[in-house]
Backbone bond lengths (Angstrom), bond angles and torsions (degrees), N, CA, C in turn:
res aa  C-N    CA-C-N  psi(-1)  N-CA   C-N-CA  omega(-1)  CA-C   N-CA-C  phi
1 X - - - 1.436 - - 1.528 108.32 -
2 X 1.295 117.41 126.89 1.464 121.37 178.22 1.516 109.07 -104.98
3 X 1.294 114.24 143.01 1.456 119.24 177.56 1.513 108.44 -113.26
4 X 1.285 114.13 141.63 1.460 118.84 178.44 1.516 109.43 -82.04
5 X 1.294 114.92 138.09 1.466 119.29 176.06 1.512 109.15 -81.83
6 X 1.295 113.88 136.63 1.459 118.78 174.66 1.517 108.20 -79.67
7 X 1.329 117.60 144.82 1.460 118.76 177.00 1.526 110.54 -59.08
8 X 1.285 114.58 139.27 1.461 120.06 -178.86 1.522 110.02 -75.22
9 X 1.310 115.99 123.37 1.460 119.33 177.05 1.513 110.80 -81.76
10 X 1.335 116.80 -19.40 1.463 119.60 179.36 1.519 110.38 -63.45
11 X 1.315 116.49 -38.60 1.453 120.26 179.80 1.525 110.51 -64.82
12 X 1.326 115.51 -42.20 1.464 119.63 179.78 1.522 110.69 -68.16
13 X 1.313 115.92 -42.74 1.458 119.27 -178.66 1.516 111.00 -65.79
14 X 1.313 117.18 -32.04 1.461 120.69 179.69 1.514 112.85 -65.99
15 X 1.328 116.66 -24.54 1.466 120.65 -178.90 1.519 112.45 -88.26
16 X 1.321 116.78 -13.86 1.466 119.81 -178.52 1.526 109.64 -71.69
17 X 1.324 117.52 139.31 1.463 118.54 178.95 1.520 110.64 -65.29
18 X 1.312 115.62 139.04 1.460 120.96 179.33 1.514 109.17 -87.56
19 X 1.332 117.16 146.74 1.461 118.34 171.83 1.517 109.22 -60.68
20 X 1.307 116.73 149.10 1.452 120.29 -176.23 1.515 112.17 -59.04
21 X 1.318 117.67 -28.81 1.462 120.21 179.81 1.525 110.89 -61.39
22 X 1.345 117.73 -22.52 1.451 121.18 179.50 1.524 112.13 -97.82
23 X 1.308 118.69 -8.81 1.453 121.62 -179.26 1.512 110.31 -76.43
24 X 1.296 114.74 -178.08 1.455 120.04 -175.35 1.518 112.48 -57.44
25 X 1.306 114.67 130.75 1.451 122.29 175.47 1.518 107.07 -117.02
26 X 1.312 116.74 -165.89 1.456 120.04 177.52 1.519 109.44 -64.42
27 X 1.307 117.12 171.93 1.462 121.79 -176.97 1.523 112.08 -54.48
28 X 1.324 117.44 -33.35 1.458 119.82 -179.99 1.535 112.50 -94.02
29 X 1.334 117.79 7.83 1.453 121.72 175.96 1.514 115.35 86.96
30 X 1.323 117.93 4.31 1.459 121.16 -177.47 1.523 112.23 -92.09
31 X 1.313 114.28 156.15 1.452 121.36 169.69 1.519 106.53 -89.17
32 X 1.322 117.01 138.23 1.459 121.97 176.53 1.518 108.87 -107.30
33 X 1.318 115.58 117.45 1.458 122.97 -176.73 1.520 109.00 -122.49
34 X 1.320 115.82 140.56 1.467 120.74 177.75 1.529 107.62 -125.59
35 X 1.327 115.45 123.53 1.462 121.18 -179.89 1.521 108.45 -107.96
36 X 1.329 115.36 117.14 1.461 121.56 177.21 1.519 108.51 -91.62
37 X 1.326 115.76 128.80 1.463 122.38 179.49 1.525 108.80 -133.76
38 X 1.326 115.48 170.26 1.465 121.20 176.04 1.519 107.91 -123.74
39 X 1.312 115.82 89.74 1.455 120.14 179.58 1.514 112.35 76.72
40 X 1.313 115.10 -170.45 1.461 122.00 -177.87 1.523 109.67 -99.40
41 X 1.319 115.51 59.67 1.462 120.48 -178.30 1.529 110.04 -85.23
42 X 1.329 117.25 161.93 1.470 119.67 176.24 1.531 112.07 -57.45
43 X 1.318 117.11 -38.64 1.472 120.74 179.72 1.528 111.30 -66.59
44 X 1.332 117.15 -38.02 1.462 121.10 177.25 1.526 110.61 -65.38
45 X 1.326 116.32 -44.62 1.469 120.32 178.79 1.523 111.22 -63.39
46 X 1.350 116.64 -39.68 1.461 120.68 178.93 1.525 110.64 -64.76
47 X 1.308 117.55 -42.06 1.468 121.30 178.62 1.526 110.66 -60.48
48 X 1.325 117.20 -44.65 1.461 120.89 179.89 1.529 110.76 -65.97
49 X 1.312 117.43 -42.71 1.466 121.42 178.60 1.529 110.79 -61.59
50 X 1.334 116.89 -45.46 1.464 120.64 179.24 1.527 111.31 -65.01
51 X 1.323 116.85 -40.67 1.458 120.85 179.52 1.526 110.91 -63.04
52 X 1.312 117.06 -46.45 1.475 119.96 179.36 1.528 111.38 -61.92
53 X 1.325 116.44 -40.36 1.469 120.04 179.03 1.524 110.59 -62.70
54 X 1.331 117.36 -48.05 1.463 120.97 179.78 1.523 111.31 -61.05
55 X 1.321 116.54 -43.67 1.467 120.42 -179.05 1.518 111.08 -65.73
56 X 1.331 117.27 -44.13 1.465 120.14 179.48 1.526 111.12 -60.89
57 X 1.325 116.53 -40.26 1.464 120.71 -178.14 1.509 113.09 -72.59
58 X 1.343 118.32 -33.96 1.460 120.84 -170.90 1.529 114.81 -114.37
59 X 1.307 118.06 -16.33 1.464 120.38 -179.04 1.524 112.92 -121.33
60 X 1.310 117.03 -6.32 1.460 119.21 -177.63 1.519 110.35 64.41
61 X 1.296 116.84 -125.92 1.472 122.13 180.00 1.532 111.41 -100.82
62 X 1.331 118.06 12.84 1.465 121.34 -173.46 1.529 112.93 -94.89
63 X 1.293 116.89 50.75 1.459 119.21 178.32 1.521 110.52 -151.93
64 X 1.326 114.17 156.06 1.463 122.49 173.19 1.521 106.86 -129.77
65 X 1.313 115.34 135.55 1.462 120.48 177.31 1.521 108.01 -116.60
66 X 1.319 115.10 125.52 1.463 121.30 172.52 1.521 106.56 -107.05
67 X 1.311 116.65 127.10 1.461 120.88 179.28 1.520 107.96 -102.44
68 X 1.326 115.84 125.85 1.459 121.56 179.43 1.522 108.36 -115.79
69 X 1.316 116.01 115.18 1.462 121.87 176.78 1.528 107.37 -89.67
70 X 1.314 116.28 110.53 1.466 120.48 -176.05 1.526 112.87 -70.66
71 X 1.303 117.56 -13.90 1.468 118.71 173.95 1.523 110.25 -72.25
72 X 1.323 116.30 -29.45 1.465 120.38 179.10 1.527 112.37 -93.57
73 X 1.339 117.44 -30.87 1.467 120.97 -176.87 1.529 110.64 -134.71
74 X 1.330 118.57 65.70 1.466 121.28 -175.68 1.528 113.83 -64.12
75 X 1.325 117.52 -23.38 1.465 120.35 -179.00 1.530 112.35 -65.12
76 X 1.320 117.98 -20.95 1.463 120.96 -179.47 1.528 112.89 -75.38
77 X 1.310 117.76 -16.25 1.466 120.72 -179.64 1.518 111.39 -64.92
78 X 1.303 117.62 -35.07 1.463 121.35 -177.57 1.525 111.86 -66.53
79 X 1.318 117.08 -40.00 1.460 120.89 -176.86 1.530 112.59 -59.66
80 X 1.326 117.19 -39.79 1.465 120.90 -179.63 1.528 112.89 -104.36
81 X 1.321 116.53 13.01 1.469 122.67 176.61 1.531 111.37 53.77
82 X 1.322 115.68 53.30 1.458 121.51 -178.71 1.525 109.24 -85.63
83 X 1.324 115.50 123.32 1.463 121.39 -179.25 1.522 112.59 -110.42
84 X 1.330 116.61 -20.07 1.467 121.62 -178.26 1.523 107.85 -148.23
85 X 1.319 115.53 158.09 1.458 119.96 176.77 1.525 109.50 -129.87
86 X 1.298 119.55 149.77 1.454 124.90 -2.56 1.526 111.65 -74.90
87 X 1.324 115.41 148.20 1.459 122.83 174.96 1.517 108.23 -133.55
88 X 1.321 115.57 132.57 1.455 121.89 175.15 1.515 108.73 -101.27
89 X 1.326 116.40 132.61 1.460 121.60 175.55 1.517 107.63 -118.00
90 X 1.320 115.47 121.80 1.467 120.36 174.21 1.516 106.77 -91.01
91 X 1.338 116.60 108.38 1.456 122.54 -178.83 1.524 111.45 -80.63
92 X 1.330 114.99 -47.52 1.463 121.23 179.96 1.516 106.25 -134.62
93 X 1.317 119.73 133.51 1.449 128.02 7.32 1.515 111.82 -77.56
94 X 1.308 114.70 154.03 1.458 120.51 177.59 1.516 109.19 -75.59
95 X 1.291 120.40 155.80 1.453 127.22 3.58 1.523 111.46 -76.98
96 X 1.305 115.05 158.39 1.454 121.21 178.34 1.533 108.48 -64.12
97 X 1.321 115.36 136.27 1.470 121.34 178.59 1.517 108.70 -126.09
98 X 1.339 116.78 148.62 1.460 122.98 176.78 1.518 109.30 -125.64
99 X 1.327 115.03 137.78 1.464 120.99 176.94 1.520 106.99 -131.54
100 X 1.316 116.20 121.72 1.458 121.35 179.48 1.521 108.46 -96.81
101 X 1.317 116.62 133.87 1.457 121.41 176.86 1.506 111.93 124.73
102 X 1.335 115.32 -178.21 1.463 120.14 -174.70 1.527 113.80 -91.89
103 X 1.336 117.27 8.81 1.468 123.36 175.79 1.525 112.97 64.22
104 X 1.327 117.48 24.11 1.470 121.43 179.20 1.524 112.00 -68.29
105 X 1.325 116.44 -31.22 1.465 120.64 177.69 1.525 107.39 -85.04
106 X 1.321 115.92 91.32 1.464 121.75 -173.94 1.522 112.67 -58.25
107 X 1.325 117.46 -43.89 1.467 120.41 -178.48 1.520 111.24 -61.61
108 X 1.315 116.48 -44.22 1.466 121.07 179.18 1.527 110.48 -63.63
109 X 1.325 116.49 -42.81 1.460 121.18 -179.83 1.524 110.94 -64.66
110 X 1.322 117.69 -42.81 1.459 121.10 179.02 1.515 111.50 -63.49
111 X 1.321 116.57 -40.61 1.458 119.86 177.57 1.520 111.21 -66.25
112 X 1.306 116.78 -42.75 1.463 120.53 -179.69 1.523 111.69 -64.39
113 X 1.327 116.89 -33.21 1.467 121.30 178.48 1.525 112.84 -85.14
114 X 1.329 116.89 -2.60 1.472 122.94 -176.27 1.523 112.21 61.59
115 X 1.309 116.51 40.46 1.463 120.92 177.49 1.516 112.62 -98.45
116 X 1.332 117.75 -2.35 1.463 120.52 176.83 1.505 109.30 -122.66
């Protein structure tokens, strides 16, 4: 009696593109994010609050946020080509992405970060 083999779904699933959240991250598996702000303004606080909410909902504990206040360290703006604040720079996973604004539009922010 011969049995027919069912097609392997593992092979097909292996070829499907993975969401970026599952792609290569830093050595410890975290996303590295840098938020550029200008002082402790309401817009800066809102951007940080929105960023933390999005990360908690979609990345769990797998992220690091570095906050750069350009009033204290303006020389750092040139390295990441910052033209406006607040600006979020996703360093890892690559490619580097930039999002300008306070991240209030969750859908737009998730798409820009490749989390959807």
